[in-house]
RODO-2510 file (C-alpha; in nm, 4 decimals, decimal comma):
residues 586
     n   res          X          Y          Z
     1     m    12,7473    13,8321     0,7708
     2     a    13,0850    13,7304     0,6305
     3     g    13,1003    13,7010     0,2523
     4     h    13,3293    13,4943     0,0343
     5     m    13,7064    13,5584     0,0739
     6     g    13,6370    13,7357     0,4041
     7     l    13,4628    14,0418     0,2543
     8     e    13,1962    14,1853     0,4854
     9     v    12,8467    14,2243     0,3392
    10     t    12,5175    14,3277     0,4966
    11     a    12,2523    14,0670     0,5735
    12     g    11,9350    14,0648     0,3684
    13     s    11,7125    13,8477     0,1510
    14     r    11,8787    13,5731    -0,0528
    15     k    11,7936    13,7529    -0,3801
    16     e    11,9515    14,0753    -0,2632
    17     q    12,2750    14,1536    -0,4462
    18     f    12,5697    14,3741    -0,3720
    19     e    12,8060    14,5161    -0,6281
    20     h    13,1705    14,5009    -0,5337
    21     r    13,4313    14,6844    -0,7354
    22     l    13,7529    14,4901    -0,7684
    23     a    14,0749    14,5875    -0,9390
    24     d    13,9228    14,9129    -1,0696
    25     n    13,8138    14,7061    -1,3684
    26     i    13,5476    14,4462    -1,2952
    27     l    13,2124    14,4718    -1,1218
    28     f    13,1217    14,1584    -0,9315
    29     n    12,7536    14,0977    -0,8625
    30     v    12,7708    13,8807    -0,5528
    31     a    12,4530    13,7040    -0,4465
    32     l    12,4280    13,6456    -0,0715
    33     n    12,5377    13,2997     0,0430
    34     t    12,6742    13,2333    -0,3076
    35     p    13,0467    13,1736    -0,3671
    36     l    13,2060    13,4384    -0,5847
    37     t    13,3091    13,2914    -0,9206
    38     l    13,3929    13,4181    -1,2687
    39     s    13,0321    13,3597    -1,3735
    40     h    12,9339    13,6592    -1,1601
    41     c    13,1470    13,9001    -1,3660
    42     t    12,9838    14,1800    -1,5631
    43     l    13,1098    14,5077    -1,7070
    44     f    13,1362    14,7917    -1,4580
    45     t    13,0973    15,1668    -1,4235
    46     r    13,3415    15,4057    -1,2532
    47     q    13,2332    15,4310    -0,8901
    48     d    13,2876    15,3004    -0,5367
    49     r    13,6576    15,3894    -0,5267
    50     l    13,6468    15,4013    -0,1466
    51     l    13,5135    15,0458    -0,1413
    52     v    13,7990    14,9393    -0,3679
    53     q    14,0545    15,0800    -0,1247
    54     l    13,8852    14,9038     0,1679
    55     q    13,8907    14,5809    -0,0281
    56     k    14,2614    14,6233    -0,0950
    57     l    14,3259    14,6527     0,2783
    58     q    14,1119    14,3459     0,3524
    59     f    14,2778    14,1552     0,0695
    60     r    14,6210    14,2168     0,2183
    61     k    14,5148    14,1408     0,5764
    62     m    14,3627    13,8048     0,4868
    63     a    14,6541    13,6942     0,2659
    64     p    14,7685    13,3574     0,4035
    65     q    15,1305    13,2566     0,4429
    66     l    15,3111    13,1318     0,1355
    67     v    15,2668    12,7575     0,0856
    68     v    15,5239    12,5965    -0,1441
    69     q    15,5034    12,2487    -0,2893
    70     p    15,6876    12,0129    -0,2918
    71     s    15,8772    12,0369     0,0358
    72     l    16,2547    12,0473     0,0560
    73     d    16,2565    11,6934     0,1995
    74     t    16,0509    11,5653    -0,0953
    75     i    16,2938    11,7266    -0,3387
    76     r    16,5853    11,5545    -0,1670
    77     e    16,4073    11,2185    -0,2039
    78     v    16,3323    11,2787    -0,5727
    79     l    16,6910    11,3742    -0,6505
    80     a    16,8220    11,0729    -0,4609
    81     a    16,5962    10,8434    -0,6664
    82     a    16,7299    10,9932    -0,9907
    83     v    17,0966    10,9797    -0,9004
    84     k    17,1558    10,6744    -1,1238
    85     s    16,9992    10,8396    -1,4287
    86     p    17,2456    10,8953    -1,7177
    87     n    17,1170    11,2537    -1,7293
    88     p    16,9877    11,3410    -1,3824
    89     p    16,7490    11,6364    -1,3447
    90     n    16,8969    11,9812    -1,3009
    91     l    16,5627    12,1524    -1,2341
    92     v    16,2909    12,0705    -0,9809
    93     p    15,9504    12,2386    -1,0213
    94     v    15,8037    12,4128    -0,7183
    95     f    15,4782    12,6033    -0,7065
    96     s    15,2363    12,8024    -0,4952
    97     s    14,8608    12,8112    -0,5492
    98     i    14,6097    13,0877    -0,4897
    99     p    14,2325    13,0945    -0,5524
   100     a    14,1335    13,2084    -0,9012
   101     e    13,8072    13,3850    -0,8095
   102     f    13,9437    13,7345    -0,8620
   103     l    14,1780    13,6483    -1,1487
   104     t    14,1339    13,5995    -1,5219
   105     p    14,3914    13,5245    -1,7929
   106     s    14,3917    13,8867    -1,9073
   107     s    14,4208    14,0351    -1,5579
   108     i    14,7026    13,7919    -1,4734
   109     y    14,8935    13,8945    -1,7852
   110     l    14,8438    14,2666    -1,7214
   111     k    14,9517    14,2406    -1,3579
   112     v    15,2615    14,0327    -1,4252
   113     s    15,3734    14,2181    -1,7386
   114     a    15,3462    14,5549    -1,5606
   115     k    15,6134    14,4379    -1,3153
   116     s    15,8382    14,2872    -1,5821
   117     k    16,1788    14,4105    -1,6913
   118     s    16,0906    14,4007    -2,0625
   119     k    15,7856    14,3860    -2,2884
   120     l    15,8617    14,0266    -2,3866
   121     g    15,5902    13,7855    -2,2798
   122     f    15,2877    13,5804    -2,3781
   123     l    14,9346    13,4752    -2,2892
   124     f    14,7889    13,1451    -2,4121
   125     e    14,4286    13,0491    -2,3428
   126     s    14,1337    12,8653    -2,4960
   127     a    13,7640    12,9398    -2,5338
   128     a    13,6948    12,5702    -2,4705
   129     t    13,7792    12,4770    -2,1115
   130     t    13,7127    12,1331    -1,9617
   131     e    13,9108    11,8923    -1,7441
   132     t    14,0912    11,7603    -2,0523
   133     i    14,0575    12,0359    -2,3170
   134     g    14,1885    12,3893    -2,2723
   135     r    14,2145    12,3343    -1,8981
   136     y    14,5068    12,5696    -1,8476
   137     s    14,5788    12,9256    -1,9504
   138     f    14,9486    13,0164    -1,9423
   139     v    15,1204    13,3500    -1,8800
   140     g    15,4921    13,4184    -1,8985
   141     t    15,7069    13,7320    -1,8919
   142     d    16,0779    13,8088    -1,8531
   143     p    16,2147    13,5128    -2,0500
   144     r    16,5667    13,4051    -1,9567
   145     k    16,6656    13,3800    -2,3240
   146     v    16,5345    13,4663    -2,6716
   147     i    16,6201    13,2599    -2,9801
   148     k    16,5602    13,4212    -3,3209
   149     t    16,6442    13,3024    -3,6706
   150     g    16,6239    13,4534    -4,0170
   151     p    16,7988    13,7205    -4,2249
   152     g    16,8715    14,0310    -4,0201
   153     h    16,7670    13,8661    -3,6943
   154     g    16,9909    13,5649    -3,6461
   155     e    17,1311    13,2654    -3,8240
   156     e    16,9500    13,1765    -4,1473
   157     t    16,8924    12,8125    -4,0670
   158     d    16,6469    12,5420    -3,9651
   159     p    16,5264    12,6653    -3,6227
   160     l    16,4497    12,3224    -3,4762
   161     p    16,7996    12,1750    -3,4123
   162     g    16,9092    12,4829    -3,2178
   163     l    16,5844    12,4886    -3,0211
   164     e    16,6110    12,1169    -2,9441
   165     k    16,9716    12,1588    -2,8282
   166     e    16,8805    12,4508    -2,6020
   167     l    16,5848    12,2679    -2,4458
   168     a    16,7970    11,9572    -2,3845
   169     k    17,0073    12,1575    -2,1382
   170     s    16,7117    12,1638    -1,8971
   171     r    16,5907    11,8376    -1,7390
   172     v    16,2952    11,8652    -1,5013
   173     a    16,2447    11,6194    -1,2161
   174     t    15,9064    11,4456    -1,2038
   175     i    15,7417    11,4769    -0,8611
   176     p    15,5266    11,1733    -0,7689
   177     s    15,1676    11,2411    -0,6578
   178     i    15,1779    11,6092    -0,7617
   179     q    14,9768    11,7126    -1,0672
   180     l    15,1244    11,9950    -1,2710
   181     p    15,0223    12,1455    -1,6069
   182     p    15,1685    11,9857    -1,9221
   183     m    15,4146    12,2759    -1,9450
   184     t    15,6020    12,4030    -1,6398
   185     g    15,8650    12,5838    -1,8455
   186     g    16,0231    12,5799    -2,1874
   187     a    16,0131    12,7576    -2,5227
   188     v    15,7172    12,9689    -2,6350
   189     g    15,6902    13,1424    -2,9711
   190     y    15,6432    13,0746    -3,3390
   191     v    15,7893    12,9074    -3,6456
   192     g    15,7028    13,1165    -3,9513
   193     y    15,5692    12,9595    -4,2704
   194     d    15,8870    13,0520    -4,4581
   195     c    16,0919    12,8073    -4,2464
   196     v    15,9554    12,5330    -4,4717
   197     k    16,2472    12,6055    -4,7065
   198     y    16,4742    12,4384    -4,4490
   199     f    16,2497    12,1316    -4,4250
   200     e    16,1781    12,1048    -4,7989
   201     p    16,4674    12,2699    -4,9911
   202     k    16,2798    12,2498    -5,3237
   203     t    16,0416    12,5199    -5,1998
   204     r    16,3202    12,7740    -5,1442
   205     r    16,3169    13,0963    -5,3476
   206     d    16,5701    13,3701    -5,2813
   207     d    16,3657    13,6440    -5,4504
   208     m    16,0809    13,6511    -5,1945
   209     k    16,0069    14,0066    -5,0804
   210     d    16,0172    14,0564    -4,7025
   211     v    15,7384    14,3083    -4,6380
   212     l    15,6982    14,2424    -4,2652
   213     g    16,0643    14,2250    -4,1622
   214     v    16,0119    13,9858    -3,8689
   215     p    16,2244    13,6842    -3,7684
   216     e    16,1548    13,3562    -3,9452
   217     s    16,1279    13,1980    -3,6015
   218     f    16,1093    13,3485    -3,2540
   219     f    16,1167    13,1623    -2,9225
   220     m    16,1374    13,2786    -2,5613
   221     l    16,2619    13,0437    -2,2872
   222     f    16,0781    13,0620    -1,9551
   223     d    16,1728    12,9190    -1,6157
   224     t    15,8765    13,0787    -1,4359
   225     l    15,5139    13,0579    -1,5506
   226     v    15,1667    13,1336    -1,4210
   227     a    14,9050    12,8691    -1,5015
   228     l    14,5333    12,9293    -1,4465
   229     d    14,3572    12,5958    -1,3929
   230     h    14,0031    12,6647    -1,5160
   231     f    13,8756    12,3267    -1,3973
   232     a    14,0015    12,3532    -1,0384
   233     q    13,9691    12,7359    -1,0305
   234     v    14,3229    12,7693    -0,8978
   235     v    14,6189    12,9757    -1,0144
   236     k    14,9558    12,8022    -0,9910
   237     i    15,2780    13,0002    -0,9995
   238     i    15,5500    12,7593    -1,1105
   239     t    15,9247    12,8078    -1,1008
   240     y    16,2302    12,5854    -1,0612
   241     v    16,4819    12,4969    -0,7948
   242     k    16,8097    12,4882    -0,9833
   243     v    16,9892    12,1761    -0,8620
   244     p    17,3333    12,2807    -0,7302
   245     d    17,6552    12,0864    -0,7700
   246     s    17,6594    12,0240    -0,3959
   247     m    17,3510    11,9089    -0,2050
   248     d    17,4709    12,1303     0,0799
   249     q    17,3518    12,4255    -0,1313
   250     l    17,0087    12,2787    -0,2085
   251     e    16,8326    12,4637     0,0729
   252     e    16,9704    12,7951    -0,0534
   253     a    16,8450    12,7151    -0,4062
   254     y    16,5057    12,6251    -0,2590
   255     e    16,4872    12,9595    -0,0781
   256     q    16,5715    13,1435    -0,4009
   257     a    16,2799    12,9709    -0,5742
   258     k    16,0523    13,0615    -0,2813
   259     t    16,1543    13,4258    -0,3216
   260     t    16,0423    13,4147    -0,6862
   261     l    15,7095    13,2561    -0,5892
   262     r    15,6547    13,5088    -0,3122
   263     r    15,7066    13,7985    -0,5549
   264     y    15,4568    13,6584    -0,8069
   265     v    15,1981    13,5825    -0,5388
   266     a    15,2224    13,9403    -0,4124
   267     i    15,1745    14,0741    -0,7655
   268     l    14,8665    13,8602    -0,8245
   269     r    14,7116    13,9351    -0,4841
   270     d    14,7207    14,3094    -0,5477
   271     p    14,3630    14,3880    -0,6586
   272     h    14,4766    14,6663    -0,8921
   273     v    14,5014    14,5739    -1,2601
   274     p    14,7212    14,8161    -1,4596
   275     m    14,5393    14,8670    -1,7867
   276     p    14,7165    14,9237    -2,1221
   277     e    14,7895    15,2888    -2,1943
   278     q    14,5659    15,3619    -2,4905
   279     g    14,6522    15,6611    -2,7081
   280     p    14,4077    15,8689    -2,9155
   281     i    14,1876    15,6693    -3,1525
   282     k    14,1278    15,7560    -3,5164
   283     l    13,8403    15,5914    -3,7020
   284     g    13,7983    15,5344    -4,0743
   285     n    14,1275    15,3697    -4,1659
   286     e    14,0901    15,1348    -4,4618
   287     y    14,2130    14,7807    -4,5189
   288     k    14,4404    14,7472    -4,8211
   289     s    14,5101    14,4123    -4,9889
   290     n    14,8589    14,3380    -5,1157
   291     i    14,7166    14,1974    -5,4435
   292     g    14,3503    14,3060    -5,4570
   293     q    14,0513    14,1096    -5,5810
   294     d    14,1811    14,0870    -5,9381
   295     g    14,5184    13,9634    -5,8192
   296     y    14,3706    13,6948    -5,5955
   297     e    14,1266    13,5739    -5,8588
   298     g    14,4195    13,5641    -6,1017
   299     h    14,6066    13,3339    -5,8634
   300     v    14,3028    13,1069    -5,8449
   301     k    14,2818    13,0835    -6,2245
   302     k    14,6542    13,0110    -6,2571
   303     l    14,6408    12,7340    -5,9973
   304     k    14,3375    12,5795    -6,1685
   305     e    14,5470    12,5518    -6,4848
   306     h    14,8035    12,3472    -6,2907
   307     i    14,5256    12,1343    -6,1428
   308     n    14,3690    12,0671    -6,4826
   309     v    14,6977    11,9331    -6,6242
   310     g    14,7555    11,7123    -6,3198
   311     d    15,0445    11,9112    -6,1722
   312     i    14,8692    11,9402    -5,8342
   313     i    14,5374    11,8416    -5,6794
   314     q    14,4929    12,1447    -5,4562
   315     a    14,6756    12,4606    -5,3465
   316     v    14,6091    12,7301    -5,0866
   317     p    14,7011    13,0841    -5,2003
   318     s    14,6511    13,3795    -4,9671
   319     q    14,6243    13,7561    -4,9587
   320     r    14,7378    13,9997    -4,6903
   321     f    14,5557    14,3101    -4,5731
   322     a    14,7258    14,6009    -4,3965
   323     r    14,5539    14,8698    -4,1924
   324     p    14,6834    15,1500    -3,9684
   325     t    14,5570    15,1415    -3,6095
   326     s    14,6559    15,3203    -3,2906
   327     l    14,5032    15,0509    -3,0711
   328     h    14,7264    14,9107    -2,8004
   329     p    14,8051    14,5543    -2,9141
   330     f    14,6643    14,4022    -2,5950
   331     n    14,3393    14,5921    -2,6443
   332     v    14,3188    14,4252    -2,9859
   333     y    14,3624    14,0882    -2,8163
   334     r    14,1038    14,1613    -2,5461
   335     n    13,8454    14,2385    -2,8107
   336     l    13,9419    13,9480    -3,0376
   337     r    13,8899    13,6898    -2,7631
   338     n    13,5348    13,8237    -2,7191
   339     v    13,4563    13,8651    -3,0896
   340     n    13,6062    13,5319    -3,1978
   341     p    13,6386    13,2821    -2,9097
   342     s    13,8486    12,9931    -3,0430
   343     p    14,0341    12,6825    -2,9255
   344     y    14,3692    12,8628    -2,9524
   345     l    14,3783    13,2231    -2,8286
   346     f    14,7178    13,3865    -2,7994
   347     f    14,8970    13,7135    -2,7412
   348     v    15,2734    13,7080    -2,7959
   349     d    15,4736    14,0261    -2,7361
   350     c    15,8019    14,0052    -2,9268
   351     e    15,8908    14,3605    -2,8144
   352     d    15,9250    14,5110    -3,1649
   353     f    15,5979    14,3542    -3,2807
   354     q    15,3059    14,1607    -3,1384
   355     i    15,1136    13,8542    -3,2550
   356     v    14,7431    13,8340    -3,1755
   357     g    14,5457    13,5275    -3,2764
   358     a    14,2298    13,3210    -3,2415
   359     s    14,3201    13,0072    -3,4334
   360     p    14,0657    12,7311    -3,4892
   361     e    14,3209    12,4680    -3,5866
   362     l    14,5678    12,2514    -3,3997
   363     l    14,8808    12,1881    -3,6056
   364     v    15,0451    11,9163    -3,3976
   365     k    15,0707    11,8219    -3,0323
   366     e    15,2293    11,5372    -2,8421
   367     e    15,0584    11,3610    -2,5533
   368     q    15,2701    11,0855    -2,3943
   369     g    15,4195    10,9783    -2,7251
   370     r    15,0976    11,0140    -2,9255
   371     i    15,0974    11,2711    -3,2065
   372     i    14,7701    11,4503    -3,2856
   373     t    14,6772    11,6823    -3,5734
   374     h    14,3448    11,8415    -3,6727
   375     p    14,2901    11,9024    -4,0461
   376     i    14,0312    12,1738    -4,1144
   377     a    13,8953    12,2218    -4,4660
   378     g    13,5553    12,3341    -4,5850
   379     t    13,4129    12,6693    -4,4819
   380     v    13,0714    12,8337    -4,4786
   381     k    12,9529    13,1511    -4,3073
   382     r    12,7369    13,1546    -3,9934
   383     g    12,3645    13,2043    -4,0327
   384     k    12,1690    13,5011    -3,9010
   385     t    11,9181    13,2672    -3,7314
   386     l    11,9456    12,9217    -3,5755
   387     q    11,7521    12,7766    -3,8669
   388     e    11,9743    12,9424    -4,1278
   389     d    12,2847    12,8394    -3,9322
   390     a    12,1746    12,4752    -3,9267
   391     a    12,0863    12,4866    -4,2966
   392     l    12,4303    12,6237    -4,3826
   393     a    12,5932    12,3515    -4,1714
   394     d    12,3956    12,0865    -4,3612
   395     e    12,4977    12,2494    -4,6883
   396     l    12,8632    12,2340    -4,5821
   397     s    12,8374    11,8692    -4,4749
   398     s    12,6782    11,7674    -4,8044
   399     s    12,9000    11,9781    -5,0335
   400     l    13,0789    11,7406    -5,2704
   401     k    13,3537    11,9983    -5,3297
   402     d    13,4199    12,0553    -4,9594
   403     r    13,4000    11,6856    -4,8724
   404     a    13,6397    11,5908    -5,1523
   405     e    13,8845    11,8628    -5,0484
   406     h    13,8583    11,7609    -4,6836
   407     v    13,9088    11,3873    -4,7426
   408     m    14,2148    11,4656    -4,9532
   409     l    14,3659    11,6726    -4,6701
   410     v    14,2840    11,4060    -4,4116
   411     d    14,4699    11,1577    -4,6310
   412     l    14,7616    11,4024    -4,6522
   413     a    14,7613    11,4334    -4,2717
   414     r    14,7647    11,0532    -4,2399
   415     n    15,0672    11,0383    -4,4687
   416     d    15,2457    11,3073    -4,2645
   417     v    15,1718    11,1206    -3,9403
   418     n    15,2769    10,7852    -4,0892
   419     r    15,6204    10,9261    -4,1713
   420     i    15,7100    10,9431    -3,8025
   421     c    15,4573    10,7108    -3,6362
   422     d    15,3981    10,3359    -3,6343
   423     p    15,1502    10,2941    -3,9251
   424     l    14,9569    10,0356    -3,7236
   425     t    14,8784    10,3042    -3,4645
   426     t    14,7699    10,5764    -3,7083
   427     r    14,3982    10,6383    -3,6995
   428     v    14,1319    10,8926    -3,7917
   429     d    13,9647    10,9687    -3,4587
   430     k    13,7116    11,2185    -3,5980
   431     l    13,5994    11,2731    -3,9560
   432     m    13,4295    11,5821    -4,1005
   433     v    13,2646    11,7148    -3,7856
   434     v    13,1049    12,0599    -3,8280
   435     q    13,2641    12,3025    -3,5820
   436     k    13,1140    12,6487    -3,5357
   437     f    13,3111    12,9679    -3,4805
   438     s    13,2030    13,3310    -3,4496
   439     h    13,1876    13,4121    -3,8224
   440     v    13,2314    13,0790    -4,0018
   441     q    13,1708    12,7041    -3,9756
   442     h    13,4352    12,4451    -4,0651
   443     l    13,4632    12,0736    -4,1333
   444     v    13,7122    11,9339    -3,8795
   445     s    13,8826    11,5940    -3,8463
   446     e    14,1416    11,4430    -3,6112
   447     v    14,4330    11,2164    -3,7057
   448     s    14,6724    11,0608    -3,4541
   449     g    14,9504    10,8036    -3,4192
   450     v    15,2187    10,6779    -3,1788
   451     l    15,5761    10,7935    -3,2455
   452     r    15,8122    10,5253    -3,3713
   453     p    16,1186    10,4481    -3,1553
   454     g    16,3935    10,6988    -3,2264
   455     k    16,1521    10,9692    -3,3452
   456     t    16,0916    11,2869    -3,1461
   457     r    15,8369    11,5665    -3,1258
   458     f    16,0677    11,7733    -3,3464
   459     d    16,0525    11,5027    -3,6141
   460     a    15,6735    11,5125    -3,5855
   461     f    15,6650    11,8906    -3,6167
   462     r    15,8939    11,8850    -3,9190
   463     s    15,6848    11,6120    -4,0874
   464     i    15,3504    11,7878    -4,0446
   465     f    15,4643    12,1509    -4,0906
   466     p    15,3147    12,3346    -4,2658
   467     a    14,9662    12,1887    -4,2572
   468     g    14,8160    12,0742    -4,5851
   469     t    14,5278    12,3099    -4,5103
   470     v    14,7573    12,6108    -4,5705
   471     s    14,9693    12,4624    -4,8496
   472     g    14,7996    12,1991    -5,0669
   473     a    14,8596    11,8570    -5,2218
   474     p    15,1005    11,7273    -5,3224
   475     k    15,2408    11,9529    -5,0535
   476     v    15,5863    12,0351    -5,1916
   477     r    15,4717    12,1146    -5,5456
   478     a    15,1798    12,3203    -5,4144
   479     m    15,4181    12,5268    -5,2015
   480     e    15,6473    12,5832    -5,4988
   481     l    15,3561    12,7254    -5,6983
   482     i    15,2363    12,9375    -5,4061
   483     a    15,5828    13,0947    -5,3781
   484     e    15,5900    13,1640    -5,7533
   485     l    15,2558    13,3445    -5,7332
   486     e    15,2755    13,5285    -5,4000
   487     r    15,6411    13,6443    -5,4273
   488     e    15,6251    13,7676    -5,0648
   489     k    15,7272    13,5970    -4,7435
   490     r    15,4221    13,4985    -4,5413
   491     g    15,5913    13,5547    -4,2059
   492     v    15,3973    13,4207    -3,9082
   493     y    15,0834    13,3506    -4,1136
   494     a    15,0276    12,9789    -4,1897
   495     g    15,3204    12,8926    -3,9633
   496     a    15,2854    12,7646    -3,6071
   497     v    15,2419    12,9297    -3,2667
   498     g    15,2838    12,7294    -2,9481
   499     y    15,5217    12,5784    -2,6973
   500     f    15,7855    12,3090    -2,6515
   501     g    15,8219    12,2194    -2,2833
   502     y    16,1353    12,1046    -2,1068
   503     g    16,1938    11,7297    -2,0898
   504     n    16,1352    11,5338    -1,7683
   505     v    16,3332    11,2806    -1,5661
   506     d    16,1331    11,0234    -1,3673
   507     g    16,3777    10,8145    -1,1639
   508     d    16,6190    10,6792    -1,4248
   509     k    16,3705    10,7326    -1,7100
   510     e    16,3860    11,0326    -1,9468
   511     i    16,0568    11,1636    -2,0882
   512     e    16,0276    11,4029    -2,3801
   513     g    15,8688    11,7382    -2,3019
   514     a    15,5198    11,8411    -2,4083
   515     m    15,4475    12,0117    -2,7406
   516     d    15,1317    12,1975    -2,8395
   517     t    15,1154    12,4152    -3,1520
   518     c    14,8381    12,5708    -3,3562
   519     i    14,8346    12,6986    -3,7130
   520     a    14,8733    13,0763    -3,7299
   521     l    14,5293    13,1415    -3,8793
   522     r    14,2905    13,4261    -3,7866
   523     t    14,6134    13,5850    -3,6724
   524     m    14,7207    13,9485    -3,6757
   525     l    15,0705    14,0875    -3,6655
   526     l    15,0929    14,4393    -3,5222
   527     k    15,4058    14,6361    -3,5999
   528     d    15,4811    15,0088    -3,6149
   529     g    15,1134    15,1030    -3,5922
   530     i    15,0042    14,8691    -3,8731
   531     a    14,7847    14,5604    -3,8343
   532     y    14,8581    14,2861    -4,0882
   533     l    14,5895    14,0244    -4,1513
   534     q    14,6134    13,7323    -4,3927
   535     a    14,3816    13,4565    -4,5167
   536     g    14,3654    13,1992    -4,7938
   537     g    14,1538    12,9149    -4,9250
   538     g    14,1889    12,5744    -5,0844
   539     i    14,1691    12,5794    -5,4651
   540     v    14,0503    12,2652    -5,6470
   541     f    13,9492    12,1906    -6,0073
   542     d    13,5988    12,3402    -5,9842
   543     s    13,6776    12,6432    -5,7653
   544     d    13,5082    12,9684    -5,8631
   545     p    13,7552    13,2621    -5,8459
   546     y    13,5011    13,5073    -5,7029
   547     d    13,3736    13,2589    -5,4432
   548     e    13,7303    13,1862    -5,3362
   549     w    13,8044    13,5558    -5,2969
   550     m    13,4884    13,5947    -5,0864
   551     e    13,5939    13,3001    -4,8686
   552     t    13,9097    13,4862    -4,7688
   553     i    13,7000    13,7938    -4,6868
   554     n    13,4690    13,5827    -4,4666
   555     k    13,7664    13,4279    -4,2880
   556     l    13,9053    13,7746    -4,2161
   557     g    13,5676    13,8943    -4,0894
   558     a    13,6310    13,8275    -3,7202
   559     n    13,9660    14,0076    -3,7227
   560     t    13,8517    14,3098    -3,9227
   561     h    13,5454    14,3436    -3,6996
   562     c    13,7672    14,3049    -3,3943
   563     i    13,9781    14,6072    -3,4853
   564     t    13,6958    14,8388    -3,5931
   565     s    13,4732    14,7541    -3,2952
   566     a    13,7627    14,7940    -3,0498
   567     e    13,8443    15,1349    -3,1960
   568     e    13,4814    15,2456    -3,1657
   569     k    13,4642    15,1210    -2,8077
   570     h    13,7830    15,2910    -2,6904
   571     l    13,7002    15,6144    -2,8728
   572     a    13,3636    15,6242    -2,6958
   573     e    13,5370    15,5660    -2,3608
   574     q    13,7845    15,8452    -2,4290
   575     e    13,5053    16,0855    -2,5239
   576     d    13,3243    15,9923    -2,2023
   577     g    13,6399    16,0609    -2,0036
   578     e    13,6945    15,6968    -1,9178
   579     g    14,0462    15,6914    -2,0622
   580     g    14,0115    15,3439    -2,2023
   581     a    14,0491    15,1755    -1,8645
   582     d    13,7174    14,9988    -1,8639
   583     g    13,6849    14,6560    -2,0155
   584     d    13,5983    14,2930    -1,9797
   585     l    13,8993    14,1186    -1,8296
   586     q    13,7640    13,7673    -1,8287
***
C-alpha cells in the first residue's frame, strides 16, 4: 500500500510499524494508515543506508512544481493600490510552502547554513507552540548587511537610531487575504546590556573592563527567511520582489525572487542533513567564576548597605562563569533546547562568536501598536517529585520576600510602559503566575499598553531596556551601583536578543514593523573555545548573601548541565565510532 508522502510500505496489521531512516539522522516510526508527523520521531541507530538512498530518489521524483504566492498579477494590483502612498512599498513578499513532516527547526538551520556563503545566521524557536504563542520558528542565513556598534567594532553610539534608519529604507507591501508570519524580513541580533549608557548617560563608566571583546550591539539584515509554522505544519520560504523603477521590469524581478525560492526549496527537500563537524571531546573542564562566592556575597552585602540607607530598593548583581569546551556551538544549542525548553530559544552565529540561549523572559514586543512586557522575579528550584514541586511552588507564591520584590518590579514595568503608552490603556494582564522551567520555577506577570501617537517601537524598547529584573529599582541608581561593583562589561548578558521587522505599506497606510525581543538570560556566549555563562539575582533588604549566591548557581544549572551532558554524549558517540552525527533534530 502507499504510505504518506508517496513512500511504499508493505501491508500488514494496523499495529505493525516500519522504521524509515530519513536524512541519516532521524528514525521515523510510521504506523500503517497513520500520517507521518513530528510526534513519530525518535532517536535512531546507524542502519538502512540503502533505504535512505531509495527514499532520496523517491523524494526527488515526487517533488511537485514550485508554487509561488502571490501571483505576478496580484503584485501589480497591490502596487497600483499603493501608488498614492507618500512612501510606496519597494518590496513585495513572495513565498513557497512545503510540508513540514520531514523538517524541524534544527534540520532546517543545518541544511540552509551548509549552503550559505558565510557562517552568519540564526535560529529562533519556542518550546511553547500554539496558534497564537510561539507559532513560528525562524531561520536566516547570508544576511545582506551586518550592523555592529561598540569600541573596536563600529561607531560607539546608541545603536537604535542607525538601526531605525536602515530599516526605514525597506517598505514591504501588505498582500490582502494572504497570511504571513509577523516577520518576513528585517534585523535580527542583540543589544548588549552595556548600551544602556547611551539611553541613561548617568550609568556610563569609562573604566569598565571588556573581558569578552564582543560588539555592544550586533544586527544582521535579512531579505530571505524560512519560517516553520508549527500550527499548520508548513514551512514557508519567504523572500522579496524588489520593486523596480519601471513596471516593465517587474516580471524580471519576480523571476529573480522565484529563483531564490527554488534554490531554498531544493535545499530543504534534500533528505540529507549535514551535521556539525564535532572535534575531539575532553571531559573534566571546570567552571571558573569571575568573582567567586566571596566576591558575590560581598556585592550582596554592599548593596544591602545602600538599601538600608534608602539609596535603592533593589539591585541585581551578577557573576560570570567561564569554561573551556570543544563542543561545536550548534551541538551546545541542540542539547540546551532539550535540557531547558523555554519560551525563547535562540542560536545566533555572529561568525567570530556564537550566542546560545533559552530565555524565560520576554523583554518587549509590539503587536499592532500594543506594547507587552513580562516581568519575572521570584525563583525556587524544581522538586524531585510532583508533590515536592507543588510544595515549592506554593512556597514561592506565599513568600513575602518574593512577592514584595515581584510587585515592585511590576510597578517598575508599569512606569516604563506608561512613559511611551497612553496611561489609560496600561494594564496588568497577569500577576504573579507560577511558571515552571527545567531547573527552576518563577513568578511571572504581564504588563501592556497602547503606544501614544508619535511614539515608536524603538521608543518602547529604549524605555523598557534593560528590564528591572536585571537591573533594579530605582533603575538608574541601581545600574550605577552595579557598574561600580562589577567593573566589567556584561556584554550580551541581561541585554536583549530578538528581531525588528521591516515596516509595511497597506494601500496608502504605513504600518510599523513587528518587534519581539527577550532578555538575554540563561544565555551562553561561545568564543575561542570558551563558554561564558552569567546569572544574577534581585537583592532586597532581607536578602541572605549565601542564599543569593546559591540562586545564581541554580539559575545556571540548566546551562552547566547542558554543556557537561552534551560533552558526555558526543564523547560516547565518538568512542562508539558514530562521529557525533547522531542526535535529536526536533
